[in-house]
N, CA, C and O atoms as a Tinker XYZ file with bonds, in Angstrom:
   488  protein
     1  N      7.420000  -12.877000   -6.704000    73     2
     2  CA     6.683000  -11.632000   -6.516000    64     1     3
     3  C      6.369000  -11.479000   -5.036000    63     2     4     5
     4  O      5.910000  -12.413000   -4.378000    81     3
     5  N      6.627000  -10.278000   -4.529000    73     3     6
     6  CA     6.406000  -10.096000   -3.111000    64     5     7
     7  C      6.259000   -8.631000   -2.741000    63     6     8     9
     8  O      6.766000   -7.741000   -3.423000    81     7
     9  N      5.563000   -8.409000   -1.660000    73     7    10
    10  CA     5.444000   -7.112000   -1.005000    64     9    11
    11  C      5.833000   -7.361000    0.439000    63    10    12    13
    12  O      5.497000   -8.406000    0.998000    81    11
    13  N      6.534000   -6.419000    1.052000    73    11    14
    14  CA     6.955000   -6.635000    2.438000    64    13    15
    15  C      6.473000   -5.517000    3.347000    63    14    16    17
    16  O      6.146000   -4.417000    2.903000    81    15
    17  N      6.441000   -5.836000    4.629000    73    15    18
    18  CA     6.094000   -4.869000    5.669000    64    17    19
    19  C      7.329000   -4.611000    6.515000    63    18    20    21
    20  O      8.113000   -5.523000    6.776000    81    19
    21  N      7.501000   -3.367000    6.943000    73    19    22
    22  CA     8.530000   -3.096000    7.938000    64    21    23
    23  C      7.983000   -3.540000    9.286000    63    22    24    25
    24  O      6.781000   -3.764000    9.431000    81    23
    25  N      8.851000   -3.665000   10.255000    73    23    26
    26  CA     8.402000   -4.038000   11.597000    64    25    27
    27  C      7.440000   -3.001000   12.162000    63    26    28    29
    28  O      6.480000   -3.355000   12.847000    81    27
    29  N      7.688000   -1.726000   11.882000    73    27    30
    30  CA     6.809000   -0.646000   12.345000    64    29    31
    31  C      5.404000   -0.792000   11.762000    63    30    32    33
    32  O      4.413000   -0.643000   12.478000    81    31
    33  N      5.317000   -1.087000   10.456000    73    31    34
    34  CA     4.008000   -1.268000    9.815000    64    33    35
    35  C      3.308000   -2.503000   10.378000    63    34    36    37
    36  O      2.111000   -2.461000   10.662000    81    35
    37  N      4.037000   -3.588000   10.538000    73    35    38
    38  CA     3.447000   -4.813000   11.077000    64    37    39
    39  C      2.926000   -4.597000   12.493000    63    38    40    41
    40  O      1.856000   -5.097000   12.841000    81    39
    41  N      3.669000   -3.861000   13.309000    73    39    42
    42  CA     3.218000   -3.581000   14.677000    64    41    43
    43  C      1.930000   -2.775000   14.681000    63    42    44    45
    44  O      1.026000   -3.063000   15.464000    81    43
    45  N      1.831000   -1.765000   13.817000    73    43    46
    46  CA     0.628000   -0.934000   13.752000    64    45    47
    47  C     -0.555000   -1.742000   13.242000    63    46    48    49
    48  O     -1.650000   -1.659000   13.798000    81    47
    49  N     -0.345000   -2.522000   12.191000    73    47    50
    50  CA    -1.424000   -3.357000   11.648000    64    49    51
    51  C     -1.871000   -4.367000   12.699000    63    50    52    53
    52  O     -3.069000   -4.582000   12.884000    81    51
    53  N     -0.920000   -4.984000   13.383000    73    51    54
    54  CA    -1.249000   -5.930000   14.443000    64    53    55
    55  C     -2.085000   -5.286000   15.536000    63    54    56    57
    56  O     -3.035000   -5.891000   16.032000    81    55
    57  N     -1.738000   -4.066000   15.912000    73    55    58
    58  CA    -2.505000   -3.346000   16.940000    64    57    59
    59  C     -3.917000   -3.046000   16.453000    63    58    60    61
    60  O     -4.873000   -3.158000   17.221000    81    59
    61  N     -4.059000   -2.667000   15.190000    73    59    62
    62  CA    -5.387000   -2.398000   14.626000    64    61    63
    63  C     -6.215000   -3.673000   14.560000    63    62    64    65
    64  O     -7.415000   -3.652000   14.838000    81    63
    65  N     -5.581000   -4.783000   14.194000    73    63    66
    66  CA    -6.295000   -6.058000   14.092000    64    65    67
    67  C     -6.749000   -6.575000   15.453000    63    66    68    69
    68  O     -7.756000   -7.277000   15.547000    81    67
    69  N     -6.014000   -6.234000   16.500000    73    67    70
    70  CA    -6.399000   -6.674000   17.850000    64    69    71
    71  C     -7.749000   -6.120000   18.269000    63    70    72    73
    72  O     -8.434000   -6.719000   19.098000    81    71
    73  N     -8.139000   -4.985000   17.709000    73    71    74
    74  CA    -9.424000   -4.378000   18.070000    64    73    75
    75  C    -10.594000   -5.006000   17.316000    63    74    76    77
    76  O    -11.752000   -4.723000   17.625000    81    75
    77  N    -10.305000   -5.846000   16.341000    73    75    78
    78  CA   -11.342000   -6.501000   15.536000    64    77    79
    79  C    -11.732000   -7.836000   16.161000    63    78    80    81
    80  O    -10.900000   -8.510000   16.768000    81    79
    81  N    -12.994000   -8.213000   16.010000    73    79    82
    82  CA   -13.466000   -9.488000   16.546000    64    81    83
    83  C    -13.074000  -10.665000   15.664000    63    82    84    85
    84  O    -12.956000  -11.787000   16.156000    81    83
    85  N    -12.869000  -10.432000   14.370000    73    83    86
    86  CA   -12.541000  -11.493000   13.420000    64    85    87
    87  C    -11.030000  -11.718000   13.409000    63    86    88    89
    88  O    -10.284000  -10.878000   12.905000    81    87
    89  N    -10.582000  -12.822000   13.951000    73    87    90
    90  CA    -9.145000  -13.121000   14.047000    64    89    91
    91  C     -8.558000  -13.593000   12.716000    63    90    92    93
    92  O     -7.344000  -13.758000   12.603000    81    91
    93  N     -9.408000  -13.814000   11.704000    73    91    94
    94  CA    -8.936000  -14.250000   10.398000    64    93    95
    95  C     -8.616000  -13.106000    9.448000    63    94    96    97
    96  O     -8.247000  -13.346000    8.298000    81    95
    97  N     -8.751000  -11.869000    9.907000    73    95    98
    98  CA    -8.508000  -10.714000    9.036000    64    97    99
    99  C     -7.034000  -10.553000    8.695000    63    98   100   101
   100  O     -6.148000  -10.829000    9.504000    81    99
   101  N     -6.805000  -10.101000    7.477000    73    99   102
   102  CA    -5.472000   -9.745000    7.001000    64   101   103
   103  C     -5.597000   -8.378000    6.333000    63   102   104   105
   104  O     -6.701000   -7.935000    6.014000    81   103
   105  N     -4.483000   -7.727000    6.126000    73   103   106
   106  CA    -4.499000   -6.435000    5.436000    64   105   107
   107  C     -4.439000   -6.685000    3.936000    63   106   108   109
   108  O     -3.523000   -7.345000    3.446000    81   107
   109  N     -5.417000   -6.157000    3.211000    73   107   110
   110  CA    -5.416000   -6.213000    1.750000    64   109   111
   111  C     -4.913000   -4.873000    1.233000    63   110   112   113
   112  O     -5.444000   -3.821000    1.589000    81   111
   113  N     -3.888000   -4.921000    0.391000    73   111   114
   114  CA    -3.361000   -3.723000   -0.264000    64   113   115
   115  C     -3.694000   -3.863000   -1.740000    63   114   116   117
   116  O     -3.489000   -4.921000   -2.335000    81   115
   117  N     -4.214000   -2.778000   -2.331000    73   115   118
   118  CA    -4.572000   -2.840000   -3.737000    64   117   119
   119  C     -4.251000   -1.523000   -4.420000    63   118   120   121
   120  O     -4.047000   -0.497000   -3.771000    81   119
   121  N     -4.212000   -1.575000   -5.741000    73   119   122
   122  CA    -3.989000   -0.401000   -6.573000    64   121   123
   123  C     -5.240000   -0.216000   -7.408000    63   122   124   125
   124  O     -5.763000   -1.176000   -7.974000    81   123
   125  N     -5.721000    1.018000   -7.485000    73   123   126
   126  CA    -6.882000    1.303000   -8.325000    64   125   127
   127  C     -6.603000    2.549000   -9.152000    63   126   128   129
   128  O     -5.766000    3.376000   -8.791000    81   127
   129  N     -7.312000    2.669000  -10.258000    73   127   130
   130  CA    -7.176000    3.850000  -11.092000    64   129   131
   131  C     -7.722000    5.061000  -10.362000    63   130   132   133
   132  O     -8.721000    4.968000   -9.647000    81   131
   133  N     -7.069000    6.189000  -10.542000    73   131   134
   134  CA    -7.507000    7.414000   -9.885000    64   133   135
   135  C     -6.336000    8.119000   -9.248000    63   134   136   137
   136  O     -5.180000    7.788000   -9.512000    81   135
   137  N     -6.629000    9.071000   -8.427000    73   135   138
   138  CA    -5.575000    9.849000   -7.806000    64   137   139
   139  C     -4.994000   10.837000   -8.800000    63   138   140   141
   140  O     -5.244000   10.734000  -10.001000    81   139
   141  N     -4.249000   11.757000   -8.325000    73   139   142
   142  CA    -3.730000   12.827000   -9.184000    64   141   143
   143  C     -2.614000   12.363000  -10.111000    63   142   144   145
   144  O     -2.297000   13.058000  -11.077000    81   143
   145  N     -2.010000   11.205000   -9.842000    73   143   146
   146  CA    -0.930000   10.705000  -10.698000    64   145   147
   147  C     -1.346000    9.505000  -11.548000    63   146   148   149
   148  O     -0.514000    8.949000  -12.266000    81   147
   149  N     -2.598000    9.098000  -11.483000    73   147   150
   150  CA    -3.075000    8.008000  -12.321000    64   149   151
   151  C     -3.506000    6.769000  -11.577000    63   150   152   153
   152  O     -4.491000    6.135000  -11.957000    81   151
   153  N     -2.785000    6.401000  -10.514000    73   151   154
   154  CA    -3.130000    5.242000   -9.699000    64   153   155
   155  C     -3.022000    5.634000   -8.236000    63   154   156   157
   156  O     -2.244000    6.514000   -7.869000    81   155
   157  N     -3.818000    4.963000   -7.404000    73   155   158
   158  CA    -3.724000    5.226000   -5.975000    64   157   159
   159  C     -3.753000    3.923000   -5.197000    63   158   160   161
   160  O     -4.308000    2.922000   -5.649000    81   159
   161  N     -3.146000    3.953000   -4.025000    73   159   162
   162  CA    -3.082000    2.802000   -3.143000    64   161   163
   163  C     -4.341000    2.736000   -2.294000    63   162   164   165
   164  O     -4.913000    3.764000   -1.932000    81   163
   165  N     -4.763000    1.530000   -1.982000    73   163   166
   166  CA    -5.882000    1.328000   -1.077000    64   165   167
   167  C     -5.553000    0.260000   -0.052000    63   166   168   169
   168  O     -4.773000   -0.653000   -0.322000    81   167
   169  N     -6.144000    0.376000    1.111000    73   167   170
   170  CA    -5.936000   -0.567000    2.203000    64   169   171
   171  C     -7.295000   -0.928000    2.787000    63   170   172   173
   172  O     -8.149000   -0.059000    2.960000    81   171
   173  N     -7.495000   -2.193000    3.087000    73   171   174
   174  CA    -8.699000   -2.627000    3.783000    64   173   175
   175  C     -8.387000   -3.933000    4.509000    63   174   176   177
   176  O     -7.446000   -4.637000    4.143000    81   175
   177  N     -9.158000   -4.251000    5.517000    73   175   178
   178  CA    -9.021000   -5.539000    6.171000    64   177   179
   179  C     -9.960000   -6.522000    5.486000    63   178   180   181
   180  O    -11.089000   -6.172000    5.143000    81   179
   181  N     -9.498000   -7.745000    5.290000    73   179   182
   182  CA   -10.266000   -8.741000    4.545000    64   181   183
   183  C     -9.957000  -10.124000    5.095000    63   182   184   185
   184  O     -8.829000  -10.395000    5.507000    81   183
   185  N    -10.957000  -11.000000    5.101000    73   183   186
   186  CA   -10.719000  -12.381000    5.509000    64   185   187
   187  C    -10.962000  -13.356000    4.365000    63   186   188   189
   188  O    -10.903000  -14.571000    4.554000    81   187
   189  N    -11.238000  -12.816000    3.167000    73   187   190
   190  CA   -11.477000  -13.661000    2.002000    64   189   191
   191  C    -10.247000  -13.652000    1.091000    63   190   192   193
   192  O     -9.797000  -12.598000    0.640000    81   191
   193  N     -9.726000  -14.826000    0.837000    73   191   194
   194  CA    -8.571000  -14.961000   -0.060000    64   193   195
   195  C     -9.072000  -15.576000   -1.362000    63   194   196   197
   196  O     -9.589000  -16.693000   -1.378000    81   195
   197  N     -8.911000  -14.839000   -2.436000    73   195   198
   198  CA    -9.373000  -15.287000   -3.753000    64   197   199
   199  C     -8.281000  -16.114000   -4.435000    63   198   200   201
   200  O     -7.124000  -16.100000   -4.015000    81   199
   201  N     -8.661000  -16.827000   -5.482000    73   199   202
   202  CA    -7.736000  -17.712000   -6.197000    64   201   203
   203  C     -6.507000  -16.990000   -6.727000    63   202   204   205
   204  O     -5.416000  -17.559000   -6.734000    81   203
   205  N     -6.666000  -15.736000   -7.174000    73   203   206
   206  CA    -5.529000  -15.030000   -7.783000    64   205   207
   207  C     -4.795000  -14.122000   -6.795000    63   206   208   209
   208  O     -3.972000  -13.306000   -7.209000    81   207
   209  N     -5.077000  -14.251000   -5.503000    73   207   210
   210  CA    -4.410000  -13.433000   -4.483000    64   209   211
   211  C     -3.055000  -14.026000   -4.105000    63   210   212   213
   212  O     -2.854000  -15.240000   -4.138000    81   211
   213  N     -2.148000  -13.148000   -3.750000    73   211   214
   214  CA    -0.883000  -13.538000   -3.136000    64   213   215
   215  C     -0.990000  -13.198000   -1.657000    63   214   216   217
   216  O     -1.403000  -12.093000   -1.303000    81   215
   217  N     -0.628000  -14.119000   -0.805000    73   215   218
   218  CA    -0.656000  -13.889000    0.639000    64   217   219
   219  C      0.777000  -13.958000    1.145000    63   218   220   221
   220  O      1.496000  -14.925000    0.895000    81   219
   221  N      1.176000  -12.914000    1.860000    73   219   222
   222  CA     2.521000  -12.812000    2.415000    64   221   223
   223  C      2.381000  -12.582000    3.912000    63   222   224   225
   224  O      1.452000  -11.903000    4.350000    81   223
   225  N      3.287000  -13.135000    4.694000    73   223   226
   226  CA     3.274000  -12.872000    6.127000    64   225   227
   227  C      4.618000  -12.273000    6.523000    63   226   228   229
   228  O      5.676000  -12.823000    6.217000    81   227
   229  N      4.555000  -11.135000    7.207000    73   227   230
   230  CA     5.743000  -10.470000    7.745000    64   229   231
   231  C      5.489000  -10.140000    9.200000    63   230   232   233
   232  O      4.462000   -9.552000    9.540000    81   231
   233  N      6.413000  -10.513000   10.052000    73   231   234
   234  CA     6.328000  -10.199000   11.488000    64   233   235
   235  C      4.990000  -10.640000   12.075000    63   234   236   237
   236  O      4.456000   -9.976000   12.963000    81   235
   237  N      4.442000  -11.759000   11.586000    73   235   238
   238  CA     3.201000  -12.305000   12.118000    64   237   239
   239  C      1.936000  -11.664000   11.587000    63   238   240   241
   240  O      0.846000  -11.983000   12.061000    81   239
   241  N      2.046000  -10.773000   10.619000    73   239   242
   242  CA     0.884000  -10.100000   10.045000    64   241   243
   243  C      0.689000  -10.570000    8.607000    63   242   244   245
   244  O      1.628000  -10.566000    7.811000    81   243
   245  N     -0.542000  -10.977000    8.281000    73   243   246
   246  CA    -0.855000  -11.425000    6.933000    64   245   247
   247  C     -1.202000  -10.256000    6.023000    63   246   248   249
   248  O     -1.883000   -9.311000    6.422000    81   247
   249  N     -0.718000  -10.344000    4.798000    73   247   250
   250  CA    -0.913000   -9.305000    3.792000    64   249   251
   251  C     -1.452000   -9.977000    2.536000    63   250   252   253
   252  O     -0.901000  -10.984000    2.093000    81   251
   253  N     -2.530000   -9.430000    1.952000    73   251   254
   254  CA    -3.145000   -9.975000    0.744000    64   253   255
   255  C     -2.995000   -8.955000   -0.377000    63   254   256   257
   256  O     -3.258000   -7.768000   -0.182000    81   255
   257  N     -2.568000   -9.420000   -1.557000    73   255   258
   258  CA    -2.466000   -8.553000   -2.733000    64   257   259
   259  C     -3.053000   -9.312000   -3.920000    63   258   260   261
   260  O     -2.675000  -10.457000   -4.171000    81   259
   261  N     -3.980000   -8.678000   -4.655000    73   259   262
   262  CA    -4.555000   -9.329000   -5.831000    64   261   263
   263  C     -3.543000   -9.322000   -6.978000    63   262   264   265
   264  O     -2.570000   -8.569000   -6.958000    81   263
   265  N     -3.786000  -10.162000   -7.965000    73   263   266
   266  CA    -2.831000  -10.368000   -9.060000    64   265   267
   267  C     -2.539000   -9.072000   -9.833000    63   266   268   269
   268  O     -1.377000   -8.785000  -10.120000    81   267
   269  N     -3.568000   -8.287000  -10.175000    73   267   270
   270  CA    -3.338000   -7.056000  -10.929000    64   269   271
   271  C     -2.498000   -6.057000  -10.119000    63   270   272   273
   272  O     -1.578000   -5.435000  -10.648000    81   271
   273  N     -2.823000   -5.919000   -8.855000    73   271   274
   274  CA    -2.086000   -4.989000   -8.003000    64   273   275
   275  C     -0.652000   -5.447000   -7.781000    63   274   276   277
   276  O      0.258000   -4.623000   -7.691000    81   275
   277  N     -0.446000   -6.759000   -7.691000    73   275   278
   278  CA     0.900000   -7.280000   -7.451000    64   277   279
   279  C      1.844000   -6.867000   -8.575000    63   278   280   281
   280  O      3.025000   -6.619000   -8.333000    81   279
   281  N      1.334000   -6.792000   -9.798000    73   279   282
   282  CA     2.168000   -6.351000  -10.906000    64   281   283
   283  C      2.713000   -4.952000  -10.710000    63   282   284   285
   284  O      3.795000   -4.631000  -11.202000    81   283
   285  N      1.977000   -4.114000   -9.995000    73   283   286
   286  CA     2.412000   -2.742000   -9.740000    64   285   287
   287  C      3.086000   -2.575000   -8.384000    63   286   288   289
   288  O      3.701000   -1.543000   -8.117000    81   287
   289  N      2.973000   -3.582000   -7.529000    73   287   290
   290  CA     3.527000   -3.489000   -6.172000    64   289   291
   291  C      4.695000   -4.435000   -5.918000    63   290   292   293
   292  O      5.267000   -4.421000   -4.828000    81   291
   293  N      5.060000   -5.256000   -6.900000    73   291   294
   294  CA     6.120000   -6.229000   -6.695000    64   293   295
   295  C      7.407000   -5.532000   -6.235000    63   294   296   297
   296  O      7.907000   -4.625000   -6.900000    81   295
   297  N      7.922000   -5.967000   -5.108000    73   295   298
   298  CA     9.144000   -5.384000   -4.553000    64   297   299
   299  C      8.902000   -4.195000   -3.638000    63   298   300   301
   300  O      9.850000   -3.635000   -3.086000    81   299
   301  N      7.640000   -3.802000   -3.469000    73   299   302
   302  CA     7.320000   -2.640000   -2.628000    64   301   303
   303  C      7.434000   -2.988000   -1.143000    63   302   304   305
   304  O      7.298000   -4.143000   -0.740000    81   303
   305  N      7.686000   -1.959000   -0.352000    73   303   306
   306  CA     7.773000   -2.100000    1.099000    64   305   307
   307  C      6.782000   -1.130000    1.733000    63   306   308   309
   308  O      6.760000    0.057000    1.407000    81   307
   309  N      5.960000   -1.657000    2.647000    73   307   310
   310  CA     4.990000   -0.832000    3.368000    64   309   311
   311  C      5.575000   -0.495000    4.724000    63   310   312   313
   312  O      5.955000   -1.382000    5.487000    81   311
   313  N      5.645000    0.796000    5.018000    73   311   314
   314  CA     6.182000    1.277000    6.286000    64   313   315
   315  C      5.094000    2.069000    6.996000    63   314   316   317
   316  O      4.125000    2.496000    6.369000    81   315
   317  N      5.249000    2.266000    8.286000    73   315   318
   318  CA     4.355000    3.120000    9.067000    64   317   319
   319  C      5.227000    4.169000    9.727000    63   318   320   321
   320  O      6.152000    3.844000   10.471000    81   319
   321  N      4.925000    5.430000    9.451000    73   319   322
   322  CA     5.764000    6.520000    9.940000    64   321   323
   323  C      4.966000    7.514000   10.768000    63   322   324   325
   324  O      3.794000    7.780000   10.502000    81   323
   325  N      5.625000    8.044000   11.763000    73   323   326
   326  CA     5.064000    9.091000   12.609000    64   325   327
   327  C      5.937000   10.322000   12.450000    63   326   328   329
   328  O      7.160000   10.248000   12.566000    81   327
   329  N      5.295000   11.465000   12.180000    73   327   330
   330  CA     6.032000   12.715000   12.020000    64   329   331
   331  C      5.203000   13.854000   12.586000    63   330   332   333
   332  O      4.121000   13.631000   13.129000    81   331
   333  N      5.702000   15.058000   12.463000    73   331   334
   334  CA     4.957000   16.229000   12.926000    64   333   335
   335  C      3.638000   16.397000   12.174000    63   334   336   337
   336  O      2.688000   16.973000   12.704000    81   335
   337  N      3.578000   15.893000   10.938000    73   335   338
   338  CA     2.366000   15.999000   10.134000    64   337   339
   339  C      1.336000   14.927000   10.485000    63   338   340   341
   340  O      0.196000   14.999000   10.026000    81   339
   341  N      1.717000   13.941000   11.286000    73   339   342
   342  CA     0.790000   12.893000   11.678000    64   341   343
   343  C      1.378000   11.515000   11.463000    63   342   344   345
   344  O      2.588000   11.352000   11.308000    81   343
   345  N      0.498000   10.524000   11.456000    73   343   346
   346  CA     0.895000    9.139000   11.278000    64   345   347
   347  C      0.289000    8.616000    9.992000    63   346   348   349
   348  O     -0.844000    8.956000    9.651000    81   347
   349  N      1.045000    7.780000    9.268000    73   347   350
   350  CA     0.498000    7.223000    8.038000    64   349   351
   351  C      1.324000    6.037000    7.563000    63   350   352   353
   352  O      2.495000    5.879000    7.907000    81   351
   353  N      0.662000    5.209000    6.754000    73   351   354
   354  CA     1.361000    4.143000    6.058000    64   353   355
   355  C      1.990000    4.757000    4.817000    63   354   356   357
   356  O      1.373000    5.580000    4.142000    81   355
   357  N      3.207000    4.356000    4.524000    73   355   358
   358  CA     3.953000    4.869000    3.372000    64   357   359
   359  C      4.421000    3.666000    2.567000    63   358   360   361
   360  O      4.987000    2.722000    3.120000    81   359
   361  N      4.184000    3.703000    1.261000    73   359   362
   362  CA     4.620000    2.622000    0.390000    64   361   363
   363  C      5.837000    3.074000   -0.399000    63   362   364   365
   364  O      5.789000    4.063000   -1.129000    81   363
   365  N      6.925000    2.339000   -0.244000    73   363   366
   366  CA     8.139000    2.575000   -1.028000    64   365   367
   367  C      8.064000    1.606000   -2.198000    63   366   368   369
   368  O      8.327000    0.413000   -2.052000    81   367
   369  N      7.701000    2.137000   -3.363000    73   367   370
   370  CA     7.389000    1.300000   -4.511000    64   369   371
   371  C      8.417000    1.487000   -5.624000    63   370   372   373
   372  O      8.468000    2.556000   -6.233000    81   371
   373  N      9.237000    0.475000   -5.904000    73   371   374
   374  CA    10.239000    0.601000   -6.956000    64   373   375
   375  C      9.627000    0.683000   -8.354000    63   374   376   377
   376  O     10.328000    1.006000   -9.313000    81   375
   377  N      8.337000    0.396000   -8.483000    73   375   378
   378  CA     7.656000    0.426000   -9.772000    64   377   379
   379  C      7.026000    1.781000  -10.078000    63   378   380   381
   380  O      6.483000    1.981000  -11.164000    81   379
   381  N      7.095000    2.707000   -9.130000    73   379   382
   382  CA     6.507000    4.030000   -9.322000    64   381   383
   383  C      7.505000    4.946000  -10.023000    63   382   384   385
   384  O      8.615000    5.160000   -9.534000    81   383
   385  N      7.102000    5.483000  -11.168000    73   383   386
   386  CA     7.960000    6.427000  -11.884000    64   385   387
   387  C      7.951000    7.777000  -11.214000    63   386   388   389
   388  O      8.970000    8.467000  -11.168000    81   387
   389  N      6.791000    8.158000  -10.688000    73   387   390
   390  CA     6.669000    9.409000   -9.944000    64   389   391
   391  C      5.529000    9.257000   -8.953000    63   390   392   393
   392  O      4.617000    8.456000   -9.154000    81   391
   393  N      5.591000   10.027000   -7.894000    73   391   394
   394  CA     4.540000   10.015000   -6.889000    64   393   395
   395  C      4.088000   11.442000   -6.654000    63   394   396   397
   396  O      4.802000   12.399000   -6.954000    81   395
   397  N      2.911000   11.562000   -6.122000    73   395   398
   398  CA     2.376000   12.876000   -5.801000    64   397   399
   399  C      2.843000   13.261000   -4.401000    63   398   400   401
   400  O      3.246000   12.404000   -3.615000    81   399
   401  N      2.787000   14.520000   -4.103000    73   399   402
   402  CA     3.156000   15.001000   -2.772000    64   401   403
   403  C      2.286000   14.418000   -1.683000    63   402   404   405
   404  O      2.701000   14.356000   -0.525000    81   403
   405  N      1.080000   13.988000   -2.035000    73   403   406
   406  CA     0.189000   13.396000   -1.037000    64   405   407
   407  C      0.667000   12.017000   -0.601000    63   406   408   409
   408  O      0.285000   11.545000    0.470000    81   407
   409  N      1.513000   11.350000   -1.429000    73   407   410
   410  CA     2.045000   10.043000   -1.093000    64   409   411
   411  C      1.084000    8.896000   -1.314000    63   410   412   413
   412  O      1.449000    7.744000   -1.078000    81   411
   413  N     -0.126000    9.167000   -1.758000    73   411   414
   414  CA    -1.123000    8.133000   -1.945000    64   413   415
   415  C     -1.388000    7.850000   -3.414000    63   414   416   417
   416  O     -2.220000    7.003000   -3.742000    81   415
   417  N     -0.699000    8.542000   -4.292000    73   415   418
   418  CA    -0.927000    8.433000   -5.722000    64   417   419
   419  C      0.413000    8.295000   -6.441000    63   418   420   421
   420  O      1.419000    8.865000   -6.018000    81   419
   421  N      0.410000    7.524000   -7.540000    73   419   422
   422  CA     1.660000    7.323000   -8.276000    64   421   423
   423  C      1.362000    7.044000   -9.738000    63   422   424   425
   424  O      0.237000    6.702000  -10.102000    81   423
   425  N      2.370000    7.191000  -10.561000    73   423   426
   426  CA     2.292000    6.730000  -11.945000    64   425   427
   427  C      3.381000    5.675000  -12.120000    63   426   428   429
   428  O      4.464000    5.794000  -11.548000    81   427
   429  N      3.090000    4.641000  -12.911000    73   427   430
   430  CA     4.089000    3.581000  -13.120000    64   429   431
   431  C      5.344000    4.110000  -13.791000    63   430   432   433
   432  O      5.294000    5.094000  -14.528000    81   431
   433  N      6.454000    3.465000  -13.538000    73   431   434
   434  CA     7.746000    3.899000  -14.070000    64   433   435
   435  C      7.751000    3.969000  -15.580000    63   434   436   437
   436  O      8.384000    4.856000  -16.153000    81   435
   437  N      7.055000    3.049000  -16.242000    73   435   438
   438  CA     7.111000    3.030000  -17.704000    64   437   439
   439  C      6.372000    4.189000  -18.355000    63   438   440   441
   440  O      6.633000    4.492000  -19.519000    81   439
   441  N      5.451000    4.854000  -17.641000    73   439   442
   442  CA     4.729000    5.965000  -18.263000    64   441   443
   443  C      5.477000    7.272000  -18.136000    63   442   444   445
   444  O      5.405000    8.119000  -19.026000    81   443
   445  N      6.204000    7.450000  -17.027000    73   443   446
   446  CA     6.958000    8.677000  -16.818000    64   445   447
   447  C      6.090000    9.885000  -16.542000    63   446   448   449
   448  O      6.611000   10.993000  -16.407000    81   447
   449  N      4.784000    9.707000  -16.453000    73   447   450
   450  CA     3.887000   10.838000  -16.195000    64   449   451
   451  C      4.074000   11.324000  -14.771000    63   450   452   453
   452  O      4.418000   10.545000  -13.882000    81   451
   453  N      3.854000   12.578000  -14.561000    73   451   454
   454  CA     3.994000   13.149000  -13.229000    64   453   455
   455  C      2.664000   13.456000  -12.605000    63   454   456   457
   456  O      1.611000   13.097000  -13.130000    81   455
   457  N      2.722000   14.109000  -11.504000    73   455   458
   458  CA     1.539000   14.493000  -10.758000    64   457   459
   459  C      0.747000   15.541000  -11.514000    63   458   460   461
   460  O      1.324000   16.405000  -12.174000    81   459
   461  N     -0.560000   15.470000  -11.424000    73   459   462
   462  CA    -1.426000   16.424000  -12.104000    64   461   463
   463  C     -1.645000   17.711000  -11.330000    63   462   464   465
   464  O     -2.319000   18.615000  -11.822000    81   463
   465  N     -1.092000   17.812000  -10.130000    73   463   466
   466  CA    -1.261000   19.040000   -9.354000    64   465   467
   467  C     -0.481000   20.181000   -9.980000    63   466   468   469
   468  O      0.640000   20.002000  -10.458000    81   467
   469  N     -1.089000   21.353000   -9.968000    73   467   470
   470  CA    -0.351000   22.553000  -10.387000    64   469   471
   471  C      0.542000   22.972000   -9.228000    63   470   472   473
   472  O      0.216000   22.704000   -8.072000    81   471
   473  N      1.645000   23.614000   -9.516000    73   471   474
   474  CA     2.604000   24.000000   -8.465000    64   473   475
   475  C      1.956000   24.859000   -7.406000    63   474   476   477
   476  O      2.353000   24.792000   -6.242000    81   475
   477  N      0.981000   25.658000   -7.762000    73   475   478
   478  CA     0.344000   26.557000   -6.807000    64   477   479
   479  C     -0.474000   25.801000   -5.767000    63   478   480   481
   480  O     -0.773000   26.352000   -4.708000    81   479
   481  N     -0.837000   24.573000   -6.038000    73   479   482
   482  CA    -1.655000   23.811000   -5.105000    64   481   483
   483  C     -0.870000   23.302000   -3.915000    63   482   484   485
   484  O     -1.469000   22.903000   -2.917000    81   483
   485  N      0.451000   23.301000   -3.988000    73   483   486
   486  CA     1.251000   22.821000   -2.870000    64   485   487
   487  C      1.374000   23.915000   -1.890000    63   486   488
   488  O      2.012000   23.744000   -0.851000    81   487
């Protein structure tokens, strides 16, 4: 089971971590219920590694994922992209059956449910 970072994401996370005083921080990625498609991604910096956490290192950056979230993120890749709309982390998740236009919400592949947004909201 694994989650990976692109070099672009690792560089951005590394730059953000440089501004922190705690050198033991890693990026924690998690999945929680909510969002317009049923689940949403969350990111936070954390220096506490729990017994059921998976810790991965890519390009010198530590990544923490809890056991429940890993089931939904296994094989996912975290990228950092810059576009005309701004800058953001983007998760390419092979376990997502559908994602919302916001890119922060998804439904698992096995449910097949789509985004709850009405077409007029786009």
